[in-house]
Wavefront OBJ file of the C-alpha trace (Angstrom):
o trace
v -11.043 16.645 -43.425
v -8.631 17.514 -40.613
v -7.673 14.935 -37.986
v -8.481 16.283 -34.531
v -7.395 15.391 -30.989
v -9.752 16.743 -28.316
v -8.387 16.822 -24.774
v -10.777 17.238 -21.856
v -8.582 18.796 -19.160
v -11.491 20.513 -17.424
v -10.753 18.812 -14.077
v -6.989 19.367 -14.206
v -5.959 22.263 -11.990
v -2.799 21.423 -10.073
v -0.268 18.758 -9.123
v 0.920 15.930 -11.326
v -2.052 16.200 -13.674
v -1.061 19.707 -14.742
v 2.609 18.711 -15.048
v 1.689 15.784 -17.310
v -0.610 17.879 -19.523
v 1.946 20.665 -19.940
v 4.866 18.337 -20.658
v 2.778 16.191 -22.998
v 1.846 19.186 -25.152
v 5.041 21.196 -24.835
v 7.171 18.265 -26.009
v 5.279 17.707 -29.254
v 7.406 18.351 -32.325
v 6.531 18.504 -36.002
v 7.973 15.001 -36.306
v 5.779 13.526 -33.549
v 2.600 15.501 -34.280
v 0.186 13.251 -36.186
v -2.972 15.330 -35.749
v -3.800 18.435 -37.730
v -5.128 20.172 -34.649
v -5.204 19.569 -30.888
v -8.032 21.212 -28.943
v -7.550 21.543 -25.185
v -10.466 22.389 -22.886
v -9.535 23.672 -19.433
v -9.500 26.686 -17.124
v -7.421 29.758 -17.949
v -4.788 29.077 -15.287
v -3.954 25.688 -16.791
v -4.164 26.843 -20.404
v -1.712 29.713 -19.918
v 0.972 27.186 -18.901
v 0.773 25.493 -22.296
v 3.095 26.910 -24.944
v 1.391 28.556 -27.901
v 1.749 26.439 -31.037
v -0.109 26.765 -34.323
v -1.488 23.218 -33.954
v -2.890 23.806 -30.429
v -6.270 25.455 -29.911
v -6.960 26.443 -26.294
v -10.629 26.512 -25.333
v -12.352 27.481 -22.099
v -15.723 28.465 -20.645
v -16.733 30.577 -17.608
v -18.047 27.431 -15.871
v -14.575 25.877 -15.984
v -13.337 28.566 -13.592
v -15.732 27.311 -10.911
v -16.170 24.169 -8.792
v -16.922 20.524 -9.526
v -20.706 20.988 -9.828
v -20.313 23.636 -12.553
v -17.667 21.646 -14.420
v -19.967 18.599 -14.391
v -22.807 20.739 -15.743
v -20.516 22.083 -18.498
v -19.528 18.551 -19.476
v -23.090 17.286 -19.581
v -24.540 20.189 -21.567
v -21.943 22.274 -23.380
v -19.162 19.742 -23.944
v -21.467 16.925 -25.120
v -23.085 19.303 -27.614
v -19.652 20.302 -28.887
v -18.552 16.656 -29.239
v -21.729 15.780 -31.118
v -20.912 18.484 -33.665
v -17.257 17.394 -33.968
v -17.516 13.612 -34.107
v -15.906 13.090 -37.516
v -12.195 12.310 -37.676
v -11.671 13.070 -34.001
v -10.532 11.191 -30.906
v -11.213 12.298 -27.324
v -8.533 11.974 -24.644
v -9.463 12.340 -20.979
v -6.317 12.446 -18.790
v -8.432 12.617 -15.611
v -10.163 9.336 -16.476
v -13.749 10.444 -15.871
v -15.523 10.789 -19.219
v -18.903 9.005 -19.092
v -20.556 10.465 -22.198
v -21.315 8.736 -25.505
v -18.543 10.059 -27.744
v -16.404 7.455 -29.522
v -13.525 6.891 -29.782
v -12.278 8.051 -26.418
v -9.171 7.142 -24.453
v -8.925 7.359 -20.685
v -5.928 7.628 -18.380
v -5.224 6.305 -14.893
v -3.329 8.641 -12.544
v -4.804 8.291 -9.022
v -4.459 4.957 -7.201
v -6.324 6.126 -4.092
v -9.476 5.568 -6.141
v -8.705 1.850 -6.437
v -6.917 1.006 -3.174
v -9.489 0.566 -0.406
v -6.855 0.016 2.300
v -5.233 3.350 1.517
v -8.404 5.409 1.164
v -9.650 3.865 4.439
v -6.712 5.544 6.193
v -8.767 8.740 6.000
v -11.391 7.120 8.232
v -14.092 4.606 7.368
v -16.840 7.223 7.482
v -14.809 10.166 6.185
v -15.722 12.501 3.341
v -12.436 11.619 1.625
v -13.204 7.902 1.621
v -16.660 8.589 0.183
v -15.098 10.819 -2.468
v -12.685 8.096 -3.600
v -15.443 5.438 -3.711
v -17.584 7.722 -5.882
v -14.613 8.420 -8.148
v -14.052 4.665 -8.456
v -17.662 4.230 -9.562
v -17.395 6.924 -12.233
v -13.893 5.992 -13.362
v -14.831 2.320 -13.638
v -17.786 3.321 -15.813
v -15.543 5.560 -17.942
v -12.888 2.855 -18.350
v -15.415 0.169 -19.289
v -16.883 2.512 -21.893
v -13.528 3.559 -23.352
v -11.566 2.389 -26.359
v -8.455 2.083 -24.227
v -6.635 3.283 -21.131
v -3.168 4.756 -20.804
v -1.525 3.305 -17.693
v 1.641 4.742 -16.183
v 2.868 1.726 -14.189
v 2.654 -2.068 -14.363
v 1.267 -2.062 -10.834
v -1.631 0.228 -11.785
v -2.483 -1.782 -14.886
v -2.566 -5.088 -13.025
v -4.655 -3.632 -10.193
v -7.209 -1.704 -12.242
v -7.852 -4.329 -14.918
v -9.090 -6.589 -12.094
v -11.967 -4.155 -11.441
v -13.186 -3.897 -15.052
v -15.816 -5.846 -16.970
v -14.107 -5.255 -20.314
v -10.880 -6.732 -21.640
v -8.558 -3.764 -21.983
v -5.361 -5.741 -21.447
v -3.909 -4.423 -24.729
v -3.905 -0.882 -23.323
v -0.353 0.493 -23.114
v 1.867 1.508 -20.228
v 3.349 4.906 -21.073
v 5.579 6.248 -18.339
v 5.699 9.893 -17.393
v 8.978 11.697 -17.892
v 11.150 13.784 -15.634
v 12.085 17.397 -16.297
v 15.816 17.734 -16.933
v 16.025 20.741 -14.636
v 16.116 18.242 -11.756
v 19.160 16.389 -13.151
v 22.337 16.783 -11.099
v 25.555 14.908 -10.518
v 25.393 12.396 -7.684
v 26.247 14.205 -4.470
v 29.302 12.829 -2.644
v 28.140 10.985 0.458
v 29.948 11.236 3.788
v 29.563 9.340 7.036
v 27.019 10.844 9.408
v 29.819 11.477 11.934
v 31.235 14.121 9.593
v 28.144 16.285 10.070
v 27.474 18.662 12.959
v 24.561 20.519 14.506
v 25.616 23.589 12.530
v 26.083 21.532 9.355
v 23.551 18.677 9.584
v 22.742 15.950 7.072
v 19.801 17.430 5.167
v 17.108 14.852 4.454
v 14.335 15.938 2.080
v 10.750 14.660 1.802
v 8.503 16.241 -0.852
v 4.849 15.254 -0.452
v 1.644 16.644 1.026
v 1.269 16.020 4.754
v -1.490 13.437 4.681
v -2.386 9.971 5.941
v -0.812 7.779 3.251
v 2.433 9.769 3.253
v 3.187 8.808 6.904
v 5.104 11.887 8.070
v 4.265 11.543 11.784
v 6.193 8.338 12.548
v 9.016 9.488 10.297
v 9.411 12.692 12.301
v 9.340 10.790 15.589
v 12.146 8.556 14.321
v 14.206 11.522 13.109
v 13.823 13.184 16.522
v 14.874 9.968 18.276
v 17.995 9.655 16.117
v 18.855 13.305 16.677
v 18.683 12.760 20.445
v 21.043 9.791 19.991
v 23.666 12.032 18.412
v 22.794 11.855 14.705
v 23.179 15.349 13.252
v 20.248 15.308 10.879
v 17.671 17.805 9.656
v 14.394 16.871 7.964
v 12.960 19.271 5.372
v 9.304 18.714 4.506
v 7.883 20.279 1.349
v 4.223 20.077 0.303
v 0.702 21.137 1.190
v -1.414 19.468 3.847
v -4.656 17.616 4.506
v -5.985 19.662 7.429
v -7.244 16.852 9.677
v -3.979 14.916 9.456
v -1.989 18.128 9.836
v -3.792 18.873 13.117
v -2.826 15.417 14.354
v 0.708 16.052 13.141
v 0.904 19.277 15.158
v -0.620 17.774 18.313
v 1.778 14.792 18.331
v 4.980 16.474 17.173
v 5.288 20.141 18.017
v 5.332 19.635 21.790
v 8.754 17.963 21.430
v 11.341 20.593 22.368
v 13.751 19.458 19.665
v 11.161 19.691 16.882
v 12.089 23.195 15.710
v 15.788 22.296 15.719
v 15.348 19.206 13.564
v 12.260 19.626 11.369
v 11.600 22.415 8.910
v 8.144 22.363 7.315
v 8.252 24.626 4.268
v 4.641 24.096 3.211
v 3.528 24.076 -0.393
v 6.007 25.724 -2.740
v 5.865 26.755 -6.376
v 6.866 23.967 -8.772
v 9.660 26.175 -10.126
v 11.222 26.290 -6.650
v 11.295 22.532 -6.025
v 14.622 21.970 -7.792
v 16.358 24.210 -5.248
v 15.404 21.812 -2.448
v 16.943 18.871 -4.316
v 20.128 20.866 -4.871
v 20.488 21.825 -1.198
v 19.801 18.337 0.213
v 22.071 15.393 1.022
v 19.496 12.602 0.879
v 15.855 11.924 0.076
v 13.140 9.912 1.796
v 9.846 8.752 0.305
v 7.370 7.228 2.771
v 4.223 6.951 0.644
v 2.135 3.768 0.587
v -0.079 4.663 -2.387
v 1.209 5.798 -5.773
v 0.626 5.192 -9.470
v 3.869 6.406 -10.984
v 5.545 8.549 -8.298
v 6.875 11.584 -10.181
v 8.542 12.890 -7.026
v 10.532 9.676 -6.666
v 11.679 9.860 -10.301
v 12.732 13.485 -9.766
v 14.741 12.459 -6.703
v 16.396 9.661 -8.694
v 17.350 12.155 -11.405
v 18.659 14.646 -8.830
v 21.454 12.277 -7.801
v 20.362 12.020 -4.163
v 20.497 8.700 -2.290
v 16.970 7.529 -1.495
v 15.405 5.766 1.486
v 12.135 4.503 0.062
v 8.827 2.888 0.942
v 8.731 -0.811 0.057
v 5.125 -0.554 -1.189
v 4.501 -0.968 -4.904
v 5.013 0.602 -7.343
v 8.164 2.121 -5.813
v 10.296 -1.028 -6.347
v 9.030 -1.132 -9.938
v 11.016 2.046 -10.592
v 13.906 1.882 -8.114
v 14.499 -1.836 -8.699
v 14.374 -4.878 -6.437
v 18.071 -4.613 -5.514
v 17.875 -1.102 -4.075
v 19.414 -1.389 -0.581
v 17.254 1.113 1.281
v 13.587 0.106 1.535
v 11.372 0.327 4.622
v 7.771 -0.174 5.715
v 6.338 3.315 6.439
v 3.507 1.819 8.531
v 5.931 0.307 11.083
v 7.936 2.740 13.199
v 10.621 0.148 13.968
v 11.189 -0.422 10.260
v 11.523 3.330 9.706
v 14.009 3.571 12.580
v 16.192 0.601 11.610
v 16.394 1.529 7.952
v 16.957 5.253 8.427
v 19.762 4.439 10.888
v 21.316 2.010 8.388
v 20.950 4.619 5.639
v 22.820 7.241 7.672
v 25.520 4.779 8.793
v 26.402 3.544 5.293
v 27.753 6.286 3.014
v 29.200 3.833 0.464
v 25.808 2.170 -0.081
v 24.206 5.582 -0.267
v 26.637 6.677 -2.959
v 26.350 3.502 -5.043
v 22.559 3.369 -4.818
v 22.300 7.024 -5.902
v 24.439 6.289 -8.978
v 22.224 3.320 -9.857
v 18.990 5.281 -9.323
v 20.223 8.174 -11.446
v 21.062 5.749 -14.252
v 17.549 4.254 -14.094
v 15.931 7.712 -14.191
v 17.394 8.468 -17.625
v 14.873 6.192 -19.350
v 11.971 8.433 -18.278
v 11.715 11.399 -20.649
v 8.802 13.662 -21.475
v 9.806 13.581 -25.136
v 9.253 9.817 -25.248
v 6.066 10.059 -23.193
v 4.662 12.647 -25.594
v 5.690 10.654 -28.671
v 4.172 7.360 -27.438
v 0.968 9.041 -26.265
v 0.376 10.796 -29.607
v 1.052 7.549 -31.490
v -1.460 5.621 -29.380
v -4.155 8.289 -29.613
v -3.753 8.566 -33.386
v -3.954 4.774 -33.682
v -7.428 4.973 -32.115
v -8.654 7.817 -34.342
v -11.060 5.732 -36.419
v -11.884 2.945 -33.952
l 1 2 3 4 5 6 7 8 9 10 11 12 13 14 15 16 17 18 19 20 21 22 23 24 25 26 27 28 29 30 31 32 33 34 35 36 37 38 39 40 41 42 43 44 45 46 47 48 49 50 51 52 53 54 55 56 57 58 59 60 61 62 63 64 65 66 67 68 69 70 71 72 73 74 75 76 77 78 79 80 81 82 83 84 85 86 87 88 89 90 91 92 93 94 95 96 97 98 99 100 101 102 103 104 105 106 107 108 109 110 111 112 113 114 115 116 117 118 119 120 121 122 123 124 125 126 127 128 129 130 131 132 133 134 135 136 137 138 139 140 141 142 143 144 145 146 147 148 149 150 151 152 153 154 155 156 157 158 159 160 161 162 163 164 165 166 167 168 169 170 171 172 173 174 175 176 177 178 179 180 181 182 183 184 185 186 187 188 189 190 191 192 193 194 195 196 197 198 199 200 201 202 203 204 205 206 207 208 209 210 211 212 213 214 215 216 217 218 219 220 221 222 223 224 225 226 227 228 229 230 231 232 233 234 235 236 237 238 239 240 241 242 243 244 245 246 247 248 249 250 251 252 253 254 255 256 257 258 259 260 261 262 263 264 265 266 267 268 269 270 271 272 273 274 275 276 277 278 279 280 281 282 283 284 285 286 287 288 289 290 291 292 293 294 295 296 297 298 299 300 301 302 303 304 305 306 307 308 309 310 311 312 313 314 315 316 317 318 319 320 321 322 323 324 325 326 327 328 329 330 331 332 333 334 335 336 337 338 339 340 341 342 343 344 345 346 347 348 349 350 351 352 353 354 355 356 357 358 359 360 361 362 363 364 365 366 367 368 369 370 371 372 373 374 375 376 377 378 379 380 381 382 383
């Protein structure tokens, strides 16, 4: 009888979840493949991004092209029936971490820390729809994790935090880091003193993240504008989508400043294939998030050879290292100001820290992520 890996990717539509799924499957080789067949359930948009291989069977359903209610109905009725008929010599993997059916063995995955961090989800407002959404997801994910055979974590910070919520001892579950696509890899860009830049040739600082409450763009922009007015020739490029309520606040507090359009360029959400061009055209990178699991964007920036001014919230120091010279508290404007100023004033530290960060990034490969994930899933085949 054939060994089968069943992947429920029905909820995976964009962002890091899609990147992980694609890289996980596209980096499988004949040497690392331990299953006879891998069946992937998702919508057509996600499935078309997965390379065609003779060991991958792509499966979909009209309900998977619709919203959450229809996907939930599909899982409860159609998917459970399918699993019941395919229970022999199979293991179920749910990268979204929300399977609450009866199939065994099944492995979950933790990717979203907003579900588990009340302080961060409360930033959306104590009575907001978003906060309610994350509390509900915590309820369902906790149930899924407690009912699982194991969880794949992607950072030490996430593992330590989430295990404290569970009623089951899953401490033997592995930490398998995501990788970074080699298209982002560049030589470390030579760093110059800020005085060598001009208004026509400013220091280009890049921040890739959605404009939303836990990414803290508003205070960052205010600081950048203040430094510009003090004679620092700097330009801030923002790349990413937006959470509408926070974006409205962003516009009301920022756009009235007459220097805004000279200093800040909001590019909006761009295609993943275009992101590398922003790394290549930038001089430095800033990451002001206070809630992450394993921050793929940060790892990409490390690989790109850019110096990084980074949030001091975990798990960022887990990946950049405790000795990184440029950390700040994104929730305190004075911390943002002092550390961004120091970052711009110290080209030698920028250069050396970029070299160190690039070196650290080399340990994170999708090939190794894929290999370790397949090994762990196969290990659980008959549990």
